[in-house]
N, C-alpha and C positions, 0 to 999 in steps of 0.2 A: 859419754857426756850427758850431764842431768838435764831435767825438764827445764830448770832456770836457764841454763845456758842456751838451750834451743829457743826458748821465748825471747832471751835477749838478742840472739842473733836475728831472729825474725823481725823484732822490733827495729833493729839497726838498718834491716833490709828495706823497711818502710821508709825510713828517715834518710835513706840513701840519696834520694832526689834533692834533699835540702843539704845534705852534708858533703855530697860528691865523694871525692877521694878520701876525706878525712875519717869518715866511718870505717873504711877499710883499715886505716892505720890502728885505730883504737880497737877495732875488732880483733886483729890479730895480736895486739898487746893483751887484750882481755883473754884470749884463748891461752897465750903463754902464761898468763898469771894462774889461771885455773889449773893448767897442767903442772905448774911448778909447786902445787900444794898450798896455795894461799887459803886461809879460812873462808869457806863459801858462805857462812853465815855473815861475816863482815861485808863480804862483797854485796850479798843480797840487801843488807841493811842499807847500804850506801845507794843501791841502785833503786830502791824504793824511794829514796829521797829524789833520785834523779827524775823518776817517772812523775812524781807529784808536782815537779817544778813546772812553772809556766814559761821558763825561759825558752830561747831557740834551741834547736837541736845541736848546733855547734856549741853552745855555751854548756848543755848537759854533758856532752863529751868532755869538756874541759873540766867541770865539775866531778864527773866520775873518774877521770884519771887523777886528779888531786886528792880525792878521797881514798882511792886505793893505794896510792903512793904513801899518804900519810898513815895508813893502816897496817903496812907491811915492813919487813925487815929491809933497811936500806941496802944491804949487801946482796938482796936476792937478785938473780939475773933477770927475773920478770919485772921487778920494779925498774931495773936500768931500761928495760924496753918500753915500759909504760912511760917512763921520764922521757925518752926520746919522742914518743907520740904526743905527750903533753907539751913539750917544747915546741913540736910542729904545729899543733893544733892553736896554741895560744896567739900567735902573731896574726893569724887570720880571724880573729874574734869578730870583727866588724866588716869582714870582707863580704860583700854582696854575692848572693849565690846565682849563677847562671842556670836557668832552668830550660829543660828541654821543651820542644813543642807537644809532646805525647805523654800520656800516662799509662800507656800499654806496657805491661810488664808480665808476659807469659812465663818467662824463664826464671828459675832460681838465679839468684846471683852467686856466681862461682867463687869459691873460697881461693884467696890468693896463695900462691905458691911461695916457697921460701925466696926465690929470687925476686919475684913480683914485689913481696913486702919490703925486702932489702931495698929494692929500687925505689918503692914509694917513701920509705923512711929516709932516703938519702936525697930526696928532691930538696931544693932550696925553697923558702917560703915566698919567692918570687913567682912561683908557678911555672917556671921555664921547662926546658926539656928534661926527660927522664934520663937514665944512664944509657939507654940504647939509642939516644938522640931523637927519639920521637917525642912530639909535644905531650905535655902532661894533660890529664883528665879534664881539668878546668879550662885549659886553652882549646882543647877539642870542642867542648860544649859551646864555648864563645865563638869558635869558627862557625859551627852549625847554625848557631843562633843568627850570627851576622848574615850568613848566606842566605837563611831563610827569609830574613828581613829584606835584603836586597832584591831577592828573586820576587818577593811579594810586592815590592814598590814599583816593578816593571810591568806587572800583570795587568793594571788597569790600561796603560798604553797599549799593551799587546790586544787587549780586548777590544779597545776603540778602533784599532788599525785592522782587526780581524788577522793578527799576526800568526806567526809559524809556531808559537809556543802552545801546546796542549793545555787545556783546562786542567787546573790542578796540578800542573807540572812542577810548582814550587813546593808541593807537600811530598816528602818522601815516605818511605815505610818506616815503621817503629824500629826495625832491627834491619842491619845490613842483611843482604840475601845473595845466594849463588844461584844463578839461572841455567838450566841444562836444556839443550834443544838438539835435535839430531834425528836421524834415521830410526825407524823402529828396530828393535834388537841391536842397538849398537852399545848397550850396556849402560843406559842412563840410570835406570832403577838399580842395578847391580852397584854401581858405582856410589849412588847416594846411600844405600845400605851399608857399603864399605866405610863411608865417611862417618855416618850416624853411629856405627858400631852395633846396630840391631837392624832386624829385617823389618822395614817399614813399608817399602814398595814391592809389589809383586813383580818379579822378573820372569822372562820367558822368550823363546824364539819368536813366537807370534806377537802381533800387537796385543798388549795386555791391558792398557789403560787409554782412554780418550779423554781424559780430564787434565786440567791443569791444576796441580797439587802444590799446595803451600804447606811445607813441613816445619813446624816451629817448636822450639824446646818449651817445656812447661812443667808444672808440678805434677800432672798425672795426664794419661792417655785420654784424649778427646778428639772426637771427630765431628766437623760441622760441614754443612752443604754449602754450595755457591752462594745463595742469598744471604746467609749468615755471614759468610766471609766478606762478601761486598758490602754488607751492611753495617759492618764493624767500623765505627768512625774512628778508631785508633790505629789498627794494624796497617792501614795505608793502602788497601787495594780497592777502595771505593771507586777510583777511576776506571775500573773495568766495567762499570755500569753502561758507559757509552757504547759498548759493542753488542749490546742487546741481550734479550733473555736466553737466548740459546747458549751463549757463552757463559751467562751466569749459572746455568744449570749443568755446565760441563766445567766447573771448578769446585775445589773442595779445599778444606784445611784440616790438617793433622796436627795436633799438638801431641808431642811425645816427651816422656821422662826417660831420664837415664841415657841420653844421647851425648855425643861428644860435642857437638856445635851448641854449646850454651850461650853464645852470644851472637848467633847469626841464623838466618833461616836458609832453607833450600827449596827451590821451586822446579818441579818436574813438569814437562810438557808432553803432549801426545806424540807419539813417533810419527815421523813425516814419510809419506808413501804417495806416490802418484796415483791419482784416481782414475778408474777406468774410462771415464769420459774425456780426459785430457790426453793429449798427444804425448806429453812427457818430452824428454830430450832437452837439448839446448835450445830449440825453437821456443819451447814453453817458458824457458827461463828469460829470455829477453822479450817475451811479448808484452806489449803494454796493456793488453785487455785485462779487466778486473774480474772477469767472469768466473775464473778458477780461484780467486781468493775467497769465495763464499761457498765453495762445494762442501764444507763442514758445517754450513748453516750460520757462520758468523765469520768475520774477517780475521782469519787465522794469521796472515801476514801482519795486520795492524796490532793484534794482541802480542805477537812475538815482539815487535818493535817497542810496545809500550812497556813490556817486561824487562827488555834488554836496556832501555834508557835508564831505568830505575836501578837495575841490578848492579852489584859491585864487582862480580866475577861472571863472565859468561862463557860456559863450555859449549862448543859445538863438536859433537861426537859423530864418528863414522865407524863402521866395522868393515871386516874383509870382505863381506859378501857384497856390499854395495858401497864401495869407495868413492863416493861423490857422484854416483850415477843417478841418483834420485833428483828429478828435475825440481820438486818443491823445496828441498833442502838448499840447492844452489840458488833457487829463487829468494829464499829467506836470507841467504848471506849477501845477495846482491841489494835487495830492497829494504831488509829489516835490521840488518847488522852494520850498515854502511856507516863509517865515521866512528866505530867503536873499537878499533884495533888495540887501543891501550887497555882494555880489560877483557878482550876476546882470546880464547884458547882453543886452537883446533887440535882435536884429539882423535887419533886413529887407534881405537880400542880392540881388545882381543888379539892382540898381534901374536900371542902365543900360539894361535891356532894353525899358523902357518907350518906345514910340514917341511917344505923346500924352500930354499933362499930365493929361487927365481919366482916362486909363488908370492913371496913378500914383495920382491922388487916390481913385479907386475901390478899388484894392489897399490903400492905407494906411488908407482908412476902414474897409475890411472887417477889417483886422488889428485896429484899435483897437476895433471893434465886439465882435469875438469874445474879445479880451483882456478886455473889460469884463465879460464873463459870468463869469470865473474870478478877476479880481482885484478884491476888495471895496472899492474906493476910487474917489473921483470923479476924482482925478488920476491918470492913467496914468504909468508909468515912461518914461523916455526911450527911444525906439525909434531905434537907429542905423541910418540909411539909407545904404547903400554899395554899392560894386561893387569887383570885383578887377581889376587891369590885364589887358587883352586879351593874350592870347598872339600871338605873331607867327610866321608861317610862315617857311620858309627864303628865300622870295622877298621877304620883308618885309610881306606883305598880313596882313590880320586872320584869325586862325583861326576867328572866329565866323561862322556861316552866317546866311543870311537875305538879304531883298531890301534891307535898308537897314542901313548900318553905325551903330556907336555914335556916331560923331562926328556923323552926319547926324540921329540920333534925338535928341540931346542938345546944346544949345549948350554952349560951353566954360565959361560960368560954372556951369552945373547940373552939369557933369561934374567940374569942380574942387571943388565942394562935396562931391560924393559921394566923391572922393579924400581930401578933409580928413577926412571922417568915418570913412574907412576908416583913416587914420592915427591917428585918437582911439582906435579899436577896437584897432589894433596896439600903442599905447602903454600901454592898460590891460593887454593880454596880457603885455607885457614886463615890467609891474609885478609880476607874479606872485611872484618871489622876496622883494621887499619887502613886499607882502601877507601873506606867510606869518606874519610875527610878529603882525600884528594880527588875523589869522584864527584862529590858534592861542589867542590871548587870549580872543577873542570865542567861540570853541567852548568854552573852560573856562568862562567866565561863563555860557553858555547851558546847558551841561551841569549845572553846579551848581544853577542855577536850577530846572531841571526836576526834579533829583533832590530838591531841597529841598522843592518844592510836593508831589511825589510822596509823600514821606516824612511831611509834616505832615498831609495830607488823610488819608493811609492810617492814620495814628496816630489821628487823630480818630475815623474809622469804627470801627476796631478797639476803641478804648477805650469807645465807646458800646456796642458789641456785647458787650463783657468786662463792662460795668457790669450789663446785663441778665442775662448768665450768672450773675454773682455773686449777683443778686437771687434768681434761681431757686434757686440752690444754698442760699442762706440760708433760703428757705422750706422746702425739703426738709429742711435739718437741723433747723430749728425743729420740724418735724413730727415728725421722729424723737426729738428730745430731749423733747417733750411726751409721746409715746407711751411713751417709756422711763420718765419721771418718774411718769406714771400706773401703770405697771406696778409700778414699785418702791414706790409708795405702797400699791398694793393688796396686795402681798406683806407689806409692814411692818404693815399693820393687819389682816392675815389675811382679806382679802376673799375671798369664795369663787372657787374656780379658774376657774369659768366666766366670771366678770367679768374676771379677769385675762387669760384666753386671749382673750376678745372684745377687749380693749383692744389686745392685741398683733397679733390678725388685722387689726383696723381701722386700726392704725398702718401695717402692711405695705402693705394695700389703699390706703390713702390716699397713702402716699408713692409707691408704684408709679403710681397714677394721676396724681398730680401731676407726676412726672417725665415720663410720657408726655404730659401736657397741656403742660408747660413745653418739652419738645423740639419738639413742633410748633409752639406760639407761636414759639419761638426761631428755627425755620426760616423762619417768615414774617417775623419782624423781621430776619433776615438778607437775605431777598430784597428787603425793603423799603429796607434800608440801601444795597444794591447797586444800587438802581434809579438811573436818571440824575437823577430830581429830588433824591433825597437826597444823592447825591454833589455835586450843584451846591450843596445847602444846606449841606454840610460845608465846601465851598470858600469860601462866603460867610461861615460861622462862623469859619473859621480865618484868613481875610483881610479882616476888616471895614473896615480903613482903606483898603485898595486899592479894595474895591467902592465905598464911599462917594465916593472920589475919581475913580472911573470911570477906573482905570488900565488903558489899553489893552494895555499890555506884559503885565500879569499875566492879563489876560483871553485873550491870544493863547497864553501859556503853559499856562493851564489847558485851553484848547481842544485843544492838542497832546497833553497827558497824560492827559485824561479817560477816553478809550476804552482805552488801555494800562493805566490804573490799575484800571479796572472788570475788565478780564480777568485782571489779576494776582490781585485780591481773590477774584473768582469761582473762579478755577483752584486756589488754595491754601485758601480757606476762611477766614473770619474767625477760627474757633476756633483754627486752626493758623498764622495769619499772625504772623510775628514782630513783637514791640514795638520801638519806636524810643525811645532814651534821649535825655534833654535835652542829654547832653554831645554825641552825634552831631548832633543839630540845631544846636547852638551852634557846633560845629566848622564845619558847612557855612555857617552865617551869617558866621562869622569870614572865610572865605575870600573870600566876596562882599564883606564890609565893609572887609577889611584887604589881604589877599594880592592880589586882582585889581587894586585901585587902584594898589598899589605896582607891579605889571608894567605898567599903563597909563602911569604916570609914566616908567618906563624906556624904553617903546617909543615915546612921543610925541616929535615932533620939538621942538627948542628954540623957545620963544616967549616973549613978555613976560609971559604970564599963567601960565608952568609954575612948578611947585613941586618941581623936581628936586633930589635929593640929590646934591651935587658931592663 
């Protein structure tokens, strides 16, 4: 491929943000034209005309396609392909472009495969689904933009009410990413190297890394430290700053070229292990004390939760030596990964190391038993039992040590089953870009539900406190009014001054004593309203239908916000806590009832029961 073609490809990559899918169509058509033997001089002449034009990028593509078509033989297969692209581009001549919220672009844009180009060229110019039933690129960008707009619209209310949504939770990362967490030596780094197709992370039996490592595709190999990663305004990890300088200095970015994941990132985490000062075991898992959360110098549990909330796929990995017996791992599963079952994969790695079937049964049973302690369900999620391919030495022998090889330890059928499961896990990882759309909508739905319940219950508690406060003020005002009236009557009827003065003094003492008594009782009322029992009663009073129906979803949402809500109300005080208008509550409900279903219809694949607007 000549220098002109490379230059033209780079130019189209720069314009891709404006042209979206249309630049891909024309790029494939141009490549086919060059490969079919069209005169490069003619093409260069017309492309110079394109570059000098002040028209929009979409118009430039139309002019380029028209020029090349008119300069070549009509019977050429390349011209036929160009004509298809030209026909597709022309109807969207004046279509506004949906822009993303970021300009971060580490990775080179991958070239389209023949299947993808065929699917792109067969799309209708209405921008609806592709041949595989998934939304087109323009619809995906519109969904992401709308989700970001809706999420940003509820953040002021969340800030005003000190709601449950984290700061900058409406801002996602520039690329989808896969987050790996698990015991040390569970194979996280080895799996990352396997997915990437090159050795990026150091793997070993002992803990080899104490950093959160973000691995992104890019044009060349570049390493950056934690402050540079967190300080980058485009990549999307600036929210980690809230966890302090220790965490920032234990994070890093690795940009790598020539990796398989050209459209998503991978994030590796430090291997989890119980510290010597902690007791470990299940008692540590269910402990409510936060002392063990800071034994790394930062809130490890909070960082994992922050990462998992934004990840598109989360892998929780175990190994045969420690199948769920590490208390920190189970603590993370209980407190940091709760409510993320839709994107969480539990993996028992290195299953090819078992030499006997009862060793595998013991390890698998131990893992299930330990998981049952922190997963409050009778049916456990699927556990992916897999292994990675055995690396070969230069002489062709296995690099694994031991007195028995993998092929001797497992028969071919068992090994094939482990490989098939590994392929399943790999397929889920590779779906991270496609899952981004669903995860963004799910995150919006979850965030609005959390904020709505927070606002409704907080307003109920505040209104009850306000009612008691105004009752007290009415009593005090009535006492002052009564004393003033008696004093006025005494003056009017020329009652002795001693009586009038006594009435004034009695009124002042009575009102003062009443204010002191009401203030002390009001403090007791506030403490009672902020108790766990009264907050639960407020939840039941504001959600009677859901409580009567035993709605488990609402129960889980309440469980997640009850403690943060109590802390917010206690910190601000019920007297100073802001009120919530009915319009604000109705707007949150409208997003749940109208906006999110619309986004779901746009993102869902075509099926016979769909009700999409075409």
